[in-house]
C-alpha positions in Angstrom: 22.3 -7.5 -11.1 22.5 -11.3 -11.8 25.7 -11.6 -9.8 24.4 -9.3 -7.0 21.4 -11.6 -6.5 23.5 -14.7 -6.4 25.6 -13.1 -3.7 22.5 -12.2 -1.7 21.3 -15.8 -2.1 24.7 -17.1 -0.8 24.5 -14.8 2.3 27.3 -12.5 1.3 25.1 -9.4 2.0 23.6 -8.9 5.4 21.5 -6.3 7.2 22.8 -4.6 10.4 20.7 -4.9 13.4 20.4 -1.1 13.7 18.4 -1.0 10.5 14.6 -1.3 10.3 13.2 -4.5 8.7 11.9 -5.1 5.2 8.8 -2.9 5.1 7.9 -2.3 1.5 4.5 -3.1 0.1 4.1 -5.4 -3.0 3.1 -2.4 -5.1 6.4 -0.8 -4.3 8.4 -3.8 -5.3 6.4 -3.8 -8.6 7.3 -0.2 -9.2 11.0 -1.0 -8.7 11.0 -3.5 -11.5 9.1 -1.1 -13.7 11.9 1.4 -13.3 14.5 -1.3 -14.0 12.8 -2.3 -17.2 13.1 1.3 -18.3 16.7 1.6 -17.1 15.9 4.4 -14.7 18.2 5.3 -11.9 17.0 3.6 -8.8 19.3 5.1 -6.2 22.7 4.4 -4.7 23.4 1.1 -2.9 25.7 1.8 0.0 27.6 -1.1 1.5 30.2 -1.6 4.3 33.0 -4.1 3.6 33.4 -6.6 6.4 36.6 -8.2 7.5 36.3 -11.5 9.2 36.6 -10.1 12.7 33.7 -7.6 12.2 31.7 -10.2 10.4 31.8 -12.5 13.4 31.6 -9.8 16.1 28.5 -8.0 15.0 24.9 -9.4 14.7 23.3 -9.5 11.3 20.0 -10.3 9.6 19.9 -11.9 6.2 18.2 -10.2 3.3 14.5 -11.1 3.5 14.1 -14.7 2.5 17.8 -15.5 2.2 20.0 -17.1 4.8 23.4 -16.6 6.3 25.4 -19.8 5.8 29.0 -18.6 5.9 30.9 -15.4 6.7 29.1 -12.3 5.3 31.2 -10.0 3.0 29.2 -6.8 3.1 26.6 -5.0 5.2 23.8 -3.1 3.5 23.6 0.4 4.8 21.2 1.9 2.1 19.3 -0.3 -0.3 17.7 -3.0 1.9 14.2 -2.5 0.6 15.3 -2.7 -3.0 17.6 -5.7 -2.5 14.9 -7.6 -0.5 12.2 -6.8 -3.1 14.4 -8.0 -6.0 15.5 -11.2 -4.1 12.0 -12.1 -3.1 10.6 -11.7 -6.6 13.5 -13.4 -8.4 14.3 -16.3 -5.9 10.8 -16.9 -4.6 11.8 -17.9 -1.1 9.5 -20.0 1.0 8.7 -17.0 3.3 5.6 -14.9 3.5 5.7 -11.3 2.4 6.4 -8.9 5.3 3.3 -7.9 7.3 1.2 -10.3 5.2 -0.1 -13.8 5.9 0.4 -14.8 2.3 3.1 -15.7 -0.2 3.4 -13.3 -3.1 4.5 -14.1 -6.7 5.6 -11.4 -9.1 5.2 -11.7 -12.8 6.4 -10.0 -16.0 3.5 -9.2 -18.3 5.2 -9.8 -21.6 2.4 -8.3 -23.7 2.6 -5.0 -21.7 6.4 -5.0 -21.6 7.0 -5.7 -25.3 4.5 -2.9 -26.0 6.5 -0.6 -23.7 3.6 -0.2 -21.3 5.9 -0.6 -18.3 3.6 1.0 -15.7 1.4 -2.2 -15.8 4.2 -4.7 -16.7 4.8 -6.2 -13.2 1.6 -7.6 -11.7 1.6 -9.9 -8.6 -0.6 -12.4 -6.9 -0.9 -13.7 -3.4 -1.3 -17.4 -2.4 -2.1 -18.9 1.0 0.5 -21.6 0.4 4.0 -21.3 -1.1 4.2 -22.0 -4.8 7.7 -23.3 -5.8 9.2 -23.3 -9.3 7.5 -26.6 -10.2 4.1 -25.2 -9.2 4.6 -22.1 -11.3 6.3 -23.7 -14.3 3.0 -24.0 -16.3 4.0 -22.8 -19.8 0.5 -23.2 -21.2 -0.8 -20.9 -18.4 2.0 -18.4 -19.2 0.8 -18.2 -22.8 -2.8 -17.9 -21.8 -2.2 -15.0 -19.4 0.8 -13.5 -21.2 2.6 -13.5 -17.8 5.7 -15.3 -16.6 6.7 -15.5 -13.0 9.9 -13.5 -12.3 11.4 -16.4 -10.5 12.1 -17.8 -14.0 15.2 -15.6 -13.6 16.7 -17.8 -10.9 15.7 -21.1 -12.6 18.2 -23.5 -14.3 18.2 -25.0 -17.7 16.7 -28.6 -17.2 19.3 -29.9 -19.7 22.3 -28.0 -18.4 22.2 -26.8 -14.7 25.1 -24.4 -15.4 22.9 -22.6 -17.9 20.0 -20.3 -17.0 16.4 -21.3 -17.9 15.8 -18.2 -20.0 18.8 -19.3 -22.2 17.5 -22.8 -22.5 16.2 -24.5 -25.6 12.9 -25.2 -23.7 12.4 -21.5 -23.0 13.3 -20.6 -26.6 10.7 -23.0 -27.9 8.1 -21.6 -25.5 8.9 -18.0 -26.7 8.0 -19.0 -30.2 4.7 -20.4 -29.1 4.0 -17.3 -27.0 4.7 -15.0 -30.0 2.4 -17.0 -32.3 -0.4 -17.0 -29.7 -0.2 -13.2 -29.1 0.9 -12.0 -32.6 -2.2 -9.8 -32.8 -1.3 -7.7 -29.8 2.5 -7.7 -30.1 4.8 -5.4 -32.2 5.5 -6.8 -35.6 9.3 -7.1 -35.0 9.1 -9.3 -32.0 11.1 -12.5 -32.2 11.9 -15.1 -29.6 15.2 -13.5 -28.7 13.4 -10.2 -27.9 11.3 -12.2 -25.3 14.4 -13.5 -23.7 16.1 -10.1 -23.8 13.2 -8.6 -21.9 14.1 -10.8 -19.0 17.8 -10.3 -19.6 17.3 -6.6 -19.3 16.4 -7.1 -15.6 19.4 -9.3 -15.0 21.8 -6.9 -16.8 20.6 -3.8 -14.8 23.5 -2.1 -13.1 23.1 -0.5 -9.7 25.3 2.4 -8.7 27.0 1.2 -5.5 29.6 2.4 -3.2 31.5 0.3 -0.5 32.8 1.8 2.7 36.1 0.5 4.0 36.1 -2.3 6.6 38.5 0.0 8.6 35.6 2.2 9.7 34.2 1.2 13.1 30.6 0.6 14.0 30.0 4.1 15.6 31.3 5.7 12.4 29.0 3.5 10.3 25.9 4.3 12.4 26.6 8.0 12.0 26.9 7.6 8.2 23.7 5.5 8.2 21.8 8.2 10.1 23.0 10.9 7.7 22.2 8.9 4.6 18.6 8.3 5.8 18.0 11.9 7.0 15.7 14.1 4.9 17.6 16.0 2.3 17.1 19.4 0.6 16.3 18.2 -2.9 13.6 20.0 -4.9 10.2 18.3 -4.9 8.1 17.7 -8.0 5.9 20.6 -6.9 8.9 22.9 -6.6 10.0 22.0 -10.1 6.5 22.5 -11.5 6.3 25.9 -9.8 9.5 26.9 -11.7 8.4 25.4 -15.0 5.0 27.1 -14.9 6.2 30.6 -14.0 7.2 31.6 -17.6 3.5 30.9 -18.6 2.2 33.3 -16.1 1.2 30.7 -13.5 2.2 31.3 -9.9 1.6 27.8 -8.7 2.8 28.2 -5.1 2.0 31.8 -4.3 -1.3 32.1 -6.1 -3.0 28.7 -6.9 -1.8 26.9 -3.8 -1.6 29.5 -1.1 -4.6 31.6 -2.1 -7.0 29.2 -3.9 -6.9 26.0 -1.9 -9.2 25.8 1.2 -7.4 25.4 4.5 -9.4 22.3 5.4 -8.0 20.7 2.2 -4.4 21.8 2.9 -4.5 20.5 6.5 -5.8 17.1 5.4 -2.5 15.9 3.9 1.0 17.3 3.8 1.3 16.2 0.1 -2.0 17.9 -1.0 -0.2 20.2 -3.4 1.2 17.2 -5.3 -2.1 15.4 -5.0 -4.0 18.2 -6.8 -1.5 17.8 -9.7 -2.1 14.1 -9.6 -5.9 14.6 -9.9 -5.3 16.7 -13.1 -2.9 14.1 -14.4 -5.2 11.2 -13.8 -8.1 13.0 -15.5 -6.0 14.1 -18.5 -3.8 11.0 -19.1 -4.8 8.1 -16.7 -1.4 8.1 -14.9 0.0 10.2 -12.1 3.6 9.3 -11.3 6.1 12.2 -11.3 7.2 11.8 -14.9 3.6 12.2 -16.1 3.1 15.4 -14.1 5.6 17.2 -16.2 3.3 16.6 -19.2 1.0 19.2 -17.7 3.4 22.0 -18.5 1.7 24.2 -21.1 2.7 23.4 -24.7 4.4 20.1 -23.6 3.9 17.4 -26.2 3.3 13.9 -25.0 2.9 10.6 -26.8 -0.6 9.0 -26.4 -1.9 5.7 -27.5 -5.3 4.6 -28.8 -6.9 1.3 -27.7 -5.8 -0.2 -31.0 -2.2 0.7 -30.4 -2.0 3.7 -32.6 0.3 6.3 -31.1 0.1 10.1 -31.6 1.4 13.3 -30.1 -0.9 15.6 -28.1 -0.5 18.7 -26.0 -2.5 18.2 -22.8 -2.5 21.8 -21.6 -2.5 24.5 -24.2 -1.7 27.6 -22.0 -1.2 29.0 -18.5 -4.9 30.0 -18.4 -5.9 26.4 -19.3 -3.7 25.1 -16.5 -5.3 27.4 -14.0 -8.7 26.3 -15.0 -7.7 22.6 -14.6 -6.2 23.4 -11.2 -9.3 25.1 -9.9 -11.6 22.3 -11.1 -9.3 19.7 -9.5 -9.5 21.7 -6.2 -13.3 21.6 -6.3 -13.3 17.9 -6.8 -10.6 17.4 -4.2 -12.7 19.2 -1.6 -15.7 17.1 -2.5 -13.6 14.0 -2.0 -12.3 15.3 1.3 -15.9 15.8 2.5 -16.8 12.2 1.6 -13.7 10.8 3.3 -14.1 12.8 6.5 -17.8 12.9 7.2 -20.0 10.3 8.9 -23.2 10.3 6.8 -24.6 7.1 5.2 -22.5 7.6 2.1 -19.3 8.8 3.7 -16.2 7.2 5.1 -15.9 8.3 8.7 -12.4 9.8 9.0 -13.5 12.3 11.7 -10.0 13.6 12.0 -7.0 14.0 9.6 -5.0 11.5 11.6 -7.7 8.8 11.0 -7.5 9.0 7.2 -6.2 5.6 6.1 -4.4 6.7 3.0 -4.2 10.3 1.8 -3.2 9.0 -1.7 -6.8 7.7 -2.2 -8.1 11.2 -2.4 -6.8 11.9 -5.9 -8.5 8.8 -7.3 -11.8 9.7 -5.7 -11.6 13.3 -6.9 -10.6 12.2 -10.5 -13.5 9.6 -10.5 -16.0 12.3 -9.4 -14.6 14.5 -12.2 -14.9 11.7 -14.8 -18.3 10.5 -13.8 -21.0 12.3 -15.8 -24.0 11.0 -13.8 -25.3 12.0 -10.4 -22.8 11.2 -7.7 -25.8 10.6 -5.5 -26.8 7.6 -7.7 -27.1 4.6 -5.4 -25.2 2.3 -7.7 -22.3 4.7 -8.1 -22.1 5.3 -4.3 -22.2 1.6 -3.6 -19.3 1.0 -6.0 -17.4 3.9 -4.5 -17.9 2.4 -1.0 -16.9 -1.1 -2.0 -13.8 0.1 -3.8 -12.8 2.4 -0.9 -12.9 -0.2 1.8 -11.3 -2.9 -0.4 -8.4 -0.5 -1.1 -8.0 0.4 2.5 -7.7 -3.2 3.7 -5.6 -4.4 0.8 -2.9 -1.9 1.9 -2.1 -1.3 -1.8 -2.0 2.4 -1.0 0.8 2.1 1.6 4.1 3.7 0.6 4.5 4.8 -3.0 1.2 4.2 -4.7 1.2 6.0 -8.0 0.9 2.8 -10.0 -2.0 1.6 -7.9 -3.7 5.0 -8.3 -3.4 5.0 -12.1 -4.5 1.4 -12.3 -7.6 2.0 -10.1 -8.6 5.1 -12.0 -8.4 3.2 -15.3 -10.5 0.5 -13.8 -13.0 3.1 -12.6 -13.2 4.5 -16.2 -14.0 1.0 -17.5 -16.7 0.5 -14.9 -18.2 3.9 -15.8 -18.2 3.2 -19.5 -18.7 -0.6 -19.5 -19.8 -1.7 -16.1 -16.6 -3.9 -15.8 -15.7 -5.3 -12.4 -12.8 -3.5 -10.8 -9.7 -5.5 -9.9 -9.4 -3.8 -6.5 -12.8 -5.1 -5.5 -12.4 -8.5 -7.0 -9.2 -9.4 -5.2 -10.4 -8.5 -1.7 -12.7 -11.3 -1.0 -13.9 -12.9 2.3 -10.9 -15.2 2.3 -8.5 -12.2 2.0 -10.2 -10.5 5.0 -10.2 -13.6 7.1 -6.5 -13.9 6.6 -5.8 -10.5 8.0 -3.9 -10.3 11.3 -5.7 -7.5 12.9 -4.4 -8.3 16.3 -1.0 -7.1 15.1 -2.4 -3.9 13.6 -1.2 -1.0 15.7 -2.0 2.7 15.9 -1.3 4.8 12.8 -1.5 2.1 10.1 -4.0 2.3 7.3 -5.9 -0.7 8.5 -6.0 0.6 12.0 -7.4 3.9 10.8 -9.9 2.0 8.6 -11.3 0.2 11.6 -11.5 3.5 13.5 -13.4 5.0 10.6 -15.8 2.1 10.5 -16.4 2.6 14.2 -17.2 6.2 13.7 -19.7 5.3 10.9 -21.4 2.8 13.2 -22.5 5.6 15.5 -21.0 4.4 18.8 -22.2 5.9 22.0 -19.8 6.9 24.8 -19.5 4.2 27.5 -20.7 6.5 30.3 -22.4 9.6 28.8 -24.3 7.4 26.3 -24.4 10.2 23.7 -23.6 9.3 20.0 -20.1 10.2 19.2 -21.0 12.2 16.1 -19.2 15.1 14.6 -20.8 17.7 16.9 -19.4 16.0 20.0 -15.8 16.5 18.9 -15.9 20.3 19.5 -16.9 20.4 23.1 -15.7 17.0 24.3 -12.4 15.5 23.1 -12.8 12.0 21.8 -9.9 9.7 20.9 -9.2 6.1 20.2 -8.6 4.7 23.7 -8.0 1.2 25.1 -10.8 -1.1 26.1 -8.6 -3.1 28.5 -6.8 0.0 30.0 -3.1 0.1 29.2 -2.2 0.1 32.9 -5.1 -2.1 34.0 -4.6 -3.5 37.5 -5.7 -6.8 39.1 -6.4 -9.0 36.1 -5.4 -12.6 36.1 -2.2 -13.0 34.1 -3.3 -16.5 33.0 -6.0 -14.7 31.0 -3.8 -12.0 29.7 -0.7 -13.7 28.4 -0.9 -11.8 25.1 -1.6 -8.4 26.8 1.8 -6.9 26.3 1.7 -8.0 22.6 -1.7 -6.8 21.7 -2.7 -4.1 24.2 -2.2 -1.3 21.7 -3.7 -3.2 18.8 -6.9 -2.1 17.1 -8.6 -5.1 18.6 -8.3 -3.4 22.0 -9.1 0.2 20.9 -12.3 2.1 20.3 -13.7 5.7 20.3 -14.7 7.1 23.6 -14.5 10.5 25.3 -11.3 11.5 27.0 -13.2 12.1 30.2 -14.5 8.5 30.1 -11.1 7.2 29.4 -9.9 9.0 32.6 -12.7 7.3 34.6 -11.9 3.8 33.5 -8.1 4.2 33.6 -6.5 1.3 35.4 -9.9 -0.4 36.1 -10.7 -3.9 35.1 -13.3 -4.2 32.4 -15.6 -6.1 34.8 -15.5 -3.2 37.2 -16.3 -0.4 34.8 -18.9 -2.5 32.9 -20.7 -2.9 36.3 -20.6 0.9 36.6 -22.0 1.2 33.1 -24.9 -1.1 34.0 -25.8 1.0 37.0 -25.5 4.2 34.9 -27.7 2.9 32.0 -30.2 1.0 34.0 -29.8 -2.5 32.6 -27.3 -5.0 31.2 -29.2 -5.3 27.9 -28.7 -1.6 27.3 -25.0 -1.9 28.0 -24.7 -4.9 25.6 -26.5 -2.9 22.9 -24.1 0.0 23.5 -21.0 -2.1 23.4 -22.2 -3.8 20.2 -21.9 -0.4 18.5 -18.2 -0.6 19.4 -17.8 -4.0 17.6 -18.0 -5.9 20.9 -20.1 -9.0 20.2 -22.1 -11.0 22.8 -19.1 -13.5 23.1 -16.6 -10.7 23.5 -18.8 -9.1 26.1 -18.7 -12.2 28.2 -14.9 -12.3 28.0 -14.9 -8.6 29.0 -16.9 -9.4 32.1 -14.4 -12.2 32.9 -11.4 -9.9 32.4 -10.2 -12.4 29.8 -8.0 -10.4 27.5 -6.7 -13.3 25.5 -10.1 -14.5 24.3 -11.6 -11.0 24.1 -9.1 -10.0 21.4 -9.9 -13.1 19.4 -13.6 -12.5 19.5 -13.3 -8.8 18.8 -11.1 -9.5 15.8 -13.8 -11.7 14.4 -16.5 -9.0 14.9 -14.3 -6.3 13.2 -13.7 -8.6 10.2 -17.5 -9.2 9.9 -18.0 -5.4 9.7 -15.2 -5.1 7.1 -16.8 -7.8 4.9 -20.2 -6.1 5.3 -18.9 -2.7 4.2 -17.0 -4.0 1.2 -20.2 -5.7 0.2 -18.7 -9.2 -0.1 -21.8 -10.8 1.3 -23.9 -9.4 -1.5 -21.7 -11.3 -4.0 -22.0 -14.6 -2.2 
């Protein structure tokens, strides 16, 4: 991989314009490195060789953070997300992480890695300003935290620029100091060369790759790209578990899933069958990625570890009957978690419809926490912590994409809070500064943050613009309610000087709220100043309208811009008000 990354840095590999952009979340990049450390197969890299003519005829993007300085050699057809993640972590470019307003730095936790605890071996931090190698090269801090930034892999030996930093005398001396400082928590056989080899393991990783001939034309390449990215027919983890459990008298699909799981729970998430397995896995072994799910097969021995490092073998599930009991218990807690997520009571999370659930992968954690907690779930302290964790997780976006590592980490943090009252990392990292940095104006329909704001609106008990009735659960049966535009999508007659950002932000969450479909039809194409005037006549006073709109996160300042049909300033003020509600729900003000 070392040579591959050098070629990416030199601009030899490029991204075709018909591809999507770099969209992975930081947690997904972290999981890729975890797999590399364990020498797992991480998928095929598919390239297209470029002759000089094609290289100059077509339009290309560089791998995220790199640049195209000469004539590219190969186009990436499958593997962009992986290559971009690796390059970003190893070369630390001066470029913000995609869809974030911050720079991210990835680390190797040497204590975890040398103890083969790979699921927690690649943490990351975000910074408001870029940190280059000189900023990150604090060897005393590395020792104190036991973490080294992965950009060490692209650094040069200060005494010999042709040599890499991890092979330098300086790094070798640091490794000795690191081992001395952490000897009480490291395996006995660790020497300085093993520290270097842990990093070298990443650089030596070999990707399976296949180049397509430069003789293929662009139409052929596009067809291949479409087929490669189409959904396949491979067996899912649930399908495999169904087969593995059958000899033990367990009919996972036909009996436990199809007959025993409530329809409301099934319809909540297309991956609910896997999520129930993950609830069991979290409760039994603190982890829930696919490889851990197979430990739930009756009689399967797995290696466990005590807090002091002592390892032992344990059978997690003794029999088919024991598995069925675990499944049924997990279903009960999953349904309780679904109720909390989808209701609008004072202790619920407001996802009034399935499509408004921010991240379905949060349900297994909530269910496992309810299962683990031996006190009353109605306890105010517990419900406050659940609320703070939930909203912090929603707006951190850590549950976007593949989130097994985050689920396991959060559940283990929950266990430490339950047993010791220890502050959870998910809550600690989402502070007021983090929320203020969010670009909600660019948050469009369907994203986790978009849905999170819709849920907060539902919890705020907003009344319909015209009818004035509270848009609670009962209203959704007789009157359809949806997330509609405040400035109508096809509004007519507004001053373009006050709506220069309209095309950019009209579908953003800062211009959306919950109202009845019939109300949306009434205000369609109308300027806000016109329909607000109608609202005042309907409700009897301007103060009542202001009060009603405040329930929709429209502040006094935003209301004035609404009356002036000033879209550009309206979205700025509404974003501020939404962030205020997010901070309030996470409970950040209570910590100030």
